[in-house]
N, C-alpha and C positions, 0 to 999 in steps of 0.2 A: 504493500500499500505506500501511497505518497504521503509525505509528512502532511499532517492536518486531515488526512482521510481516515474513514472509519467504515467498517463493513462487518455484518454479521457472517459473511461468507469469507472464510479464512482458510488458507493453505497450509496452516501450521498444524501438523498432526495432533500434537498434544494440547492445543488450545481448547478451552472450555467455554462454549457459548451458552449463555443463560438468557432466555426470554422470560418476561413477566407473563404470568398466567393470563393477563388480560389480553394478550395477542391472540389466544386462542378464540376469543369472542370477537375479533375484529374481521372486517371484509377486505378492505384494501390498507395496506401500510406503505409508508415511505421509509427508505433507510439509506444509509451510505453505500456508496459503491466502492470505496477504497480510494477515490480521488476526491480531492477537496472541491472540485467544481462540478460533480455529478451526483445525482440522487436517483435511486431506484424505486419504482412504483410496482407493487406487486401484490397479489393476493396472499392474505396472511396464511392461509392454509398450505399454499405452494411453497412459501418461504420456510415453513416449518418442516416440510417434506425435504427440501434442499438442504437446510442447514442441520436438521435433526438436533436441536438445542435440548439443554435442560430446561424444564418448564418449572418455574418457582413463583410463589407469591412474593413479589418484591415490593409492591405498593398496596396501599389500601384506599 
């Protein structure tokens, strides 16, 4: 990723990706692409399939 970029899609094998449980109830989400000047728009369910994150209650 570029400096300043962030993305839930990561090529680091031992990285732990965690999503708030609220994402499972969302339709469309916007997230970082790994570039500071790009954003990804995706169905939340598809993003969960692609990333396979840990789902945790992080906010209330």
